[in-house]
N, C-alpha and C positions, 0 to 999 in steps of 0.2 A: 633782708629779703624774706618774703613770706612764702611758706610752703604748706602743703596739706599732707597730713599723715592719716591714712584711712585704716580702720580696724573693724573686724567683723563683730557684730553684736548678736547676742542670743537672748532676747527678751522672753519671759515666760508668757503664759496665756493672758494674764491680767495686764501685764505691761504692753503686750501687743494691742489690746483693746484701748489702753490709754494713748498709745502712739497713734492708733487709727483715728481716735477722737481729735488728737492734736493736728494730724494731717488734714482732717475735714474742716476744722475751725480755721486753720490758716488758709485753706482754699476758699472758704466762704468770704473771709475778709479781703482776700486778693480780688475775688470777683466783684465784691461790693465796691471796692475802690476803682476798678476799671469801669464799672457801670456808672459811678458818679462822675468820672472824668468824661465818659462818652455823652452823658446827659448834659453836662455843662458845655461840651463842644457843640452838641446839636442845638442848644439854646443860645449859642454864641455868647456864652458867659465865660469869664476867666476861670481857669482850672482851680478847684479848691486846693488850698495848701495842705501840707502834710499834717500840721497841727489840727486843722479843722477836720480832716478825715479821721484822725485818731480819736478826736472827741466824739464825732458823730457815729463812726462805724464800730468803735470799741467801747468807749466809756458809756455813752448813752445807749448803745445797742444792748449792753448787758442788762439794762434796767427794763427792757421790753420783754414781753412773753415770747415773741418770735425768735429772739436772739439771746435769751437768758443763759443758754448752755455754753456761750462763749466764756463764761466765768469758770468753767470746769477745767480749763487749760491755762498754761502759763501766759501771762500778758505779754511777755517778751516775744513769744512765738508770733503773736498777732501783730505786734509792732514791727517785727522783722519782715512780715509779709507785706506791710505797707511800704517798707523800705525797698522791697523788691519791685513793687509797682513803680515807685519813683525812679529807680534805676532803669527799668524797662522803657519808661517814657523818655528819660534823658538820652538813652542810647538811640531811641527812635528819632528824636528831633535832631540829634547830632548826625545821624545817617542822612536825614533829609537835607541838612545844610552841607553835607560833604565833609564834615570835620572828623567823622569816624571812619577808620580804616576798615577795609573788607567790603563784602557785598552789601547792598541795600537791605535793610530789615524793616518789617512792618510794625504796626502798633501792637501793644500787648493784647493777647486774646484770653478769653475766659478759660479757666481750668476746669477739667471734667472730673467727676468722681470716678470715672472709668479709666482714668490715666493710671498706668501700671507703675509709674515711678512717682514716688511722693517724697517730700523732704521738708524738714523744719529746722530752724537755726536758733541756737541758744547763745547769747552773748554773756559777758561776765556779769551783767546786771541780773541774769536769771539765777545766779548763785548755784550753779551746778558745780560738781566737784568729783574728783576721783577718790574713792574710799581707800582705807588701808588695805582692804582685801582685793583691791584692783578692780572694783566695779565702778561703772559710770553712774553717778547719782544725778538723775534729772528731776526737776521740779514737777510734781503732780504725775510722775511716772514711776519713780522709785529707782533703786540700784539695779542697773542692768549689767548682766554678765558680758565681759569683753574678752576677746581672744587677742591678747597682746603678742605681737610678733616682733617688736623692737621697742627700744626705749624712746621716750619723747625727749628731744634735746633741750627743750625749754618748756616753760609753763604756757599752755595754749591760751589764746585770747578768745576763741569761740569754738563751738562744736556744732556741726550739722549732722543731723540724724537722717539717713537716707534709707528708703525701702525701694529696691530695684524691681525690675519686671519679673525676676526669678523668685521673688518673695524673700530675698535676703536683706538683712538690716546691717547698716554700716554707720560708724561714727567717724566723721572727717574733722580732724582738729587742725586749726590754723596756728602755725608756729612761726615766730620771728627768729630766724637763724642768726648766728653770730658770724660775721665775715672772717674774723681773725681765726676762729676755730675751724671754719671750712678751709681756709688757706693752709692751715697746719696739717689738715688731713690729706691734702693733695700737694705734695712738694713739687716744685717746678722741675721741668725736664726740657731737654733740647730737641725732642722728637716732634716731627710734624707728619701729617698723613693726609692723603687725598682719598675720597670715597666715591666710588661709582655705584649707585643703586640700580638694581635690576630685578628681573624676574627669574632668570635661570639660576643666578646666585643672588641672594638678598643684597649683599654688598661685596665689592671687590676693592681691596685697599691698594694703594700705590706701592706698597712693599711686596706685592704679589699674593697676599693672603686672600683666600676666597672663603666667604661665609655662606653656607648653603641656606636656601630659603625654606623655612619649616613648613610653609603652606598649611597652616592650621585649618583653614576653612575647607580646603580641598580634601584633607584627610578625614574630616568629619562630615562630608557631604552625604554619605550613605546613611549615617545615623540621623542627620537632620532631615533628610528626605522622608524617611520612615516616620519620624515623629510628626512632621508636617502633614503627611497623609492621614495619620490617625486623628489629628486635630480637625482636618477638613470633614471627616465623617461624623463628628459629634454634633449633636443638635445645639443650635445657638441658645445661650442662656442656661444650659444645663450644668450641673456640677461636674459631670464627666468631661465636658468641654473645657472647664476651668482647669481640671487636672491635666488635660492634654496640653493646654496652653502653657502651664507651668513647666511641663516636660520640654517643650520647644524652647522656652525662655532659658531654662537651665542649660540646655545643650549649646545655645548661642553664647551664654555667659561663660561657659567653659572654654570656648574658642577664644573669646575676647580676653579672658584672663591669661590664657597661655601666650597669646600674641603680646600682650602688655608686659608680661614677665620677660619674654625674650627681648623686647625692645629695651627694657630697663637694664638687663644684664649686659647687653652689648654696648649700649650707650655709656654705661658706667665704666666698662673696660676701656673703651676708646678715650674717654675723658681722662682717666687716671694714667694712661700710658703716653698721651700726646699733649704737647703744649698748644699746638695749632692744628685745626681740622678744617678741611675744605670739602664742601658738598655742592651739588648742583641744585639750583632753584627750580625744581621740576614743577610742571603744570599738572598736578594730580587731577584736578577737575577736568582738564581737557583729555587726559589719558583715560579717565573713567567713562568717557563717552565713546570709546572705541570697543572693538571686540575683545580687548584684553581687560575689560572693566572688572570682572570678578577677581582676576589675578592681581590687579592693581590695588583693589580694596583689601584683598587678603594680605598683601605685603605690608600695608599701613605705613608708607613712607612718611607721610605728613606727621603722624604721631611720633615716629622715630626721630625726625629732625627737630621736632618741638622739644623732645627730651634732651637732645644734644644742646639746644639753645639755652634752656634754663640751667642745665648742669654746667655748661661753660661759663655762664654768668655767675653761678654760685661759687665755683672753684677757681675763678680767675684764668680760665682758658680762653683761647681765641677760636671762634667759629666764623668762617667766611663762606659766603654763598656766591657762586659765579652765575652768570646769566644762563638761562635755559637754552639760548640760541648759540652758545659757544660750541664750535665744532669739535668736541672732545673725541668723538669716535672717528672723525675724518682726518685728523692731523697726526702726523708721525711724531711721537714723543722724542725720537732720537735726533732727527734733522729739522723738524718743524715744518715740513712740506705738507700742504693740504692735499690729500689724495682723493677727495670727493666722497659723496654719500654712498652708503652700502646698505643692502637689505639686511633685515634682522637675522636671517639664517646664516649670514657670513660671520663666523665667530673668530676667524683667524685670517689675517691678510698680510701681504708683503708690500713694503713701501717701494714704489717705483723709482724713487730718487736714490735711496741709500741701500736698498735691498734688505732692510731689517724685517724679520718676521715678527708680527705683533699678535698677541692675544687681544682681542677687541676690548674686553672689559678692563684688563690690566693697563692697556695703553690709555684708555679713557680716564682711569683713576690718576695716572701720572699727569695727564693734561689738566685735570681738575686741580691738582695740587699746584702745577705751574701757573695756571691762569689766575689762581688766588694769590699768587706771590709768595707762597710758602716755601718754594724750592730754595730761595735765597736765604730764608731765615734758618734753614737747617744747619747753616755754617756757624751759627752763633748769634745772629741778630735777635733782638728781643721780640717776643710775640705776646707779651703781657698786654691785654686789652685795656682800653680806657673804661670810663663809666658805662655800664650796660644796664638798661631798665630791668627791674626784677620781673621774673616770670612766676606764675603760679601753676602748680601741677600736683596731682595726687601721687603720692609715693606708693610703692607696693606694700602689701600687707601679708606677706607669706613668711613661713618659717616659724621659729620659736623665739620667745623673748629672752633677752639676756640682761642681767643686772636689774636695777630698779625699774619699775614699770613707768614711772614718770619722774621728770626732774622737778 
């Protein structure tokens, strides 16, 4: 299974200029490849192959006056930019044929130099390495300082250098994990749990545990509003406007990082304590079109469930999703009688058949667990899953490193 480990980078002024040059060269090659494909399509000619594009847009372009500066960056970065174009077109055609899951996607678009997020990728062919002093040595950039927050479990196969909208630099390493070592870290247990996701409480578990919603965006709204007002007053194109934009981006990044850290900690806790987990397959896109849109996005249910999915696959747990139309809030978990729909302001109700008083969210969590078939497995039936496709996800990069920096 492949995972990504992200760490903060602190390049000096010269290294920042070298990285900016690499970002720009990768963007130019990407745009040239998209333009070549579009021109071939407009002329009703077959698309040029990757080898032909590599020869024309990189090897031969370096010999011209207009593109001679492409030789100032690592050739691997430029080759990977062509690979990105190939992947984008492959996904586009798969979406047209209906073989790609998810919503329809369009063809690749040109990248702009004004994009606030930039990235380049180095594979093993680039001969990058981690020095004895713990620095990331990149070709034609130099040894960059890294804030190591954990040890790498294996030798990385590639590294992606990212500059986000807040002006921060990150190194994202691709790691092939060992299934046997992951299984040893998470011993099997006979516990199962059902989860009801909500807004009043972020999650209510079938054992009665209620996890409060941190509401990171709501708590930062006042600061974000002030920063956005300051940005709107600055003249477009001025240096003060760029400073104000960075201030807004950093405020949003702080909210995003806090939410992501909360999701990681909670998902890891649930995966380590339970062999089987059941959740609802919520329509987040539909809920985001209602008056609760801001609160739904602030909760980040999709991100949380995605973390549960890849961690369950990694550690041999079972994650089951029940249908979004399952009447979990309308059914009595004691006698099974469907009591009918209820408005959101009703947080407690009494079953008309058996007289049991239910907490709405706790009752729903129990019904989620029952609908997924985990109620029977709590008595000892196996819940070890079969083969699950590997997921990719960036791990957190907080805290202090322990032990050696890299395996």
